[in-house]
BADREN-520613 format. One line per 10 residues: number of its first residue (from 1); their letters; for each residue x, y, z of N, C-alpha, C. Coordinates in steps of 0.1 Angstrom, whole numbers, always signed. Example, Ala and Ser with C-alpha at 12.3 -4.5 7.8 and 13.67 -1.06 7.14 Angstrom:
REM BADREN-520613
1) AS) +132,-57,+78,+123,-45,+78,+132,-33,+78; +128,-22,+71,+137,-11,+71,+129,+0,+79
END
This chain:
REM BADREN-520613
1) MRKTILLLSI) -410,+237,-414,-404,+230,-402,-402,+246,-391; -387,+244,-391,-381,+253,-386,-389,+273,-389; -400,+271,-395,-405,+285,-401,-415,+287,-390; -425,+274,-390,-436,+269,-381,-435,+278,-368; -422,+268,-361,-413,+269,-353,-410,+284,-343; -402,+286,-358,-394,+304,-347,-412,+316,-354; -418,+315,-356,-431,+320,-363,-442,+314,-344; -440,+305,-352,-451,+306,-334,-443,+309,-318; -426,+312,-319,-418,+314,-309,-423,+330,-309; -423,+338,-322,-423,+349,-323,-434,+354,-316
11) FALSLTAPLH) -449,+348,-319,-462,+348,-312,-460,+349,-298; -454,+337,-293,-454,+338,-281,-450,+347,-271; -439,+352,-277,-431,+365,-276,-438,+377,-273; -450,+382,-283,-458,+393,-285,-469,+395,-277; -470,+375,-272,-484,+383,-263,-478,+385,-248; -463,+382,-242,-463,+388,-230,-461,+401,-232; -465,+410,-216,-464,+426,-215,-447,+432,-219; -446,+438,-224,-434,+444,-227,-423,+448,-211; -415,+447,-214,-408,+452,-199,-406,+465,-200; -399,+468,-187,-401,+488,-187,-386,+487,-180
21) AADMPEAPVA) -375,+495,-180,-369,+503,-169,-370,+502,-157; -379,+506,-154,-387,+509,-141,-391,+492,-139; -398,+487,-147,-402,+468,-142,-388,+461,-137; -376,+467,-140,-359,+460,-141,-359,+457,-130; -358,+446,-125,-346,+447,-110,-336,+456,-109; -325,+462,-108,-311,+471,-103,-305,+455,-105; -291,+460,-114,-282,+448,-107,-280,+441,-100; -277,+430,-92,-266,+434,-83,-255,+438,-79; -248,+451,-75,-230,+447,-72,-224,+442,-66; -230,+436,-60,-220,+426,-52,-229,+408,-54
31) ESVVEGGIQI) -222,+402,-51,-223,+382,-47,-211,+385,-34; -225,+381,-27,-216,+378,-14,-220,+361,-9; -207,+350,-8,-215,+337,-2,-213,+340,+10; -221,+336,+21,-208,+329,+35,-213,+314,+36; -203,+308,+38,-203,+291,+47,-197,+288,+41; -195,+281,+61,-183,+276,+65,-177,+283,+70; -180,+298,+72,-171,+308,+77,-169,+318,+70; -166,+308,+55,-159,+318,+45,-169,+331,+37; -165,+336,+35,-170,+347,+25,-168,+349,+12; -169,+350,+3,-165,+359,-8,-178,+364,-17
41) SFSGKSLRVV) -169,+375,-21,-177,+385,-28,-171,+389,-34; -177,+395,-45,-167,+397,-57,-180,+415,-65; -175,+422,-65,-177,+441,-66,-176,+442,-76; -178,+450,-87,-164,+457,-97,-157,+445,-106; -143,+443,-104,-132,+441,-104,-127,+434,-95; -130,+438,-84,-122,+431,-71,-130,+414,-63; -117,+412,-61,-132,+395,-56,-126,+398,-39; -131,+393,-29,-130,+392,-16,-132,+382,-11; -123,+380,-6,-121,+368,+2,-122,+371,+19; -131,+362,+26,-126,+367,+46,-127,+352,+51
51) GAQGQTVEIY) -118,+350,+59,-122,+340,+66,-114,+331,+62; -107,+328,+52,-95,+322,+45,-87,+319,+45; -84,+325,+53,-62,+332,+56,-53,+313,+60; -49,+315,+47,-37,+296,+47,-44,+291,+36; -57,+293,+34,-61,+287,+23,-58,+293,+9; -63,+289,-8,-59,+288,-16,-72,+296,-24; -74,+309,-33,-87,+304,-40,-83,+306,-58; -92,+298,-60,-90,+299,-73,-102,+305,-82; -98,+299,-95,-113,+308,-100,-109,+304,-116; -121,+297,-121,-120,+286,-131,-128,+295,-143
61) NVTGVRVFSA) -130,+290,-156,-139,+301,-161,-146,+277,-169; -156,+289,-173,-169,+282,-177,-162,+265,-181; -153,+266,-193,-146,+252,-197,-137,+241,-189; -134,+249,-172,-131,+243,-167,-117,+243,-162; -108,+256,-173,-99,+259,-167,-91,+267,-161; -77,+264,-150,-80,+276,-144,-75,+297,-146; -84,+302,-143,-75,+315,-151,-68,+321,-139; -73,+319,-126,-63,+325,-115,-59,+320,-104; -50,+318,-99,-52,+313,-82,-39,+321,-75; -43,+322,-58,-34,+330,-53,-39,+324,-41
71) GISSDDQSFS) -31,+326,-29,-27,+324,-19,-32,+332,-13; -42,+328,+5,-50,+335,+13,-42,+339,+27; -33,+354,+21,-23,+356,+37,-27,+359,+48; -45,+364,+53,-46,+372,+54,-64,+367,+61; -70,+370,+69,-86,+372,+70,-95,+376,+62; -88,+387,+57,-97,+397,+50,-91,+403,+41; -87,+393,+27,-78,+399,+19,-94,+399,+2; -85,+412,-6,-92,+416,-17,-80,+411,-29; -84,+406,-41,-81,+406,-52,-84,+408,-70; -75,+411,-75,-78,+418,-88,-69,+410,-92
81) PNLSRGCYIV) -81,+404,-98,-86,+388,-108,-78,+398,-124; -82,+406,-127,-80,+409,-138,-94,+403,-153; -105,+395,-154,-112,+384,-156,-120,+400,-166; -119,+388,-179,-134,+394,-186,-153,+392,-186; -161,+394,-195,-171,+394,-190,-177,+377,-188; -185,+373,-186,-182,+358,-181,-188,+349,-171; -190,+338,-170,-188,+335,-158,-179,+327,-157; -177,+326,-142,-170,+324,-138,-169,+309,-121; -157,+306,-121,-165,+292,-106,-155,+299,-100; -156,+301,-88,-152,+304,-77,-145,+295,-63
91) KVGKVVRKIN) -132,+289,-62,-130,+279,-51,-126,+284,-43; -126,+283,-30,-117,+290,-14,-119,+273,-5; -110,+269,+0,-111,+254,+4,-122,+245,+0; -138,+240,+2,-141,+237,-2,-156,+246,-6; -153,+259,-1,-165,+261,-10,-164,+267,-24; -175,+265,-33,-172,+266,-45,-185,+277,-44; -184,+278,-55,-196,+292,-58,-195,+300,-77; -200,+302,-81,-202,+309,-92,-204,+325,-94; -195,+333,-102,-199,+345,-103,-199,+349,-112; -206,+357,-121,-209,+366,-130,-203,+384,-135
101) IL) -199,+381,-146,-190,+393,-149,-197,+405,-157; -203,+416,-156,-208,+420,-167,-200,+433,-172
END
């Protein structure tokens, strides 16, 4: 049964058009979200938070473990949380967003 499903899956994939580098969209350099006056952006290894002075930024991994936390002392502040590749949840006040580190 497994072999049949695997063969059907491979056959279905072979029917799709091949992907070329020119057809692939560019990977986003930064993710930016504006909600409730708070802007969260991530580029390279830097997390930037705008409009959240006096609040706390928290970053959680996908299992829910907090891997970074810091107070926001200015209206426009950047952090270098030193995260490895993967998906993370960023929380600033009531604003919660997902970021991907490639």
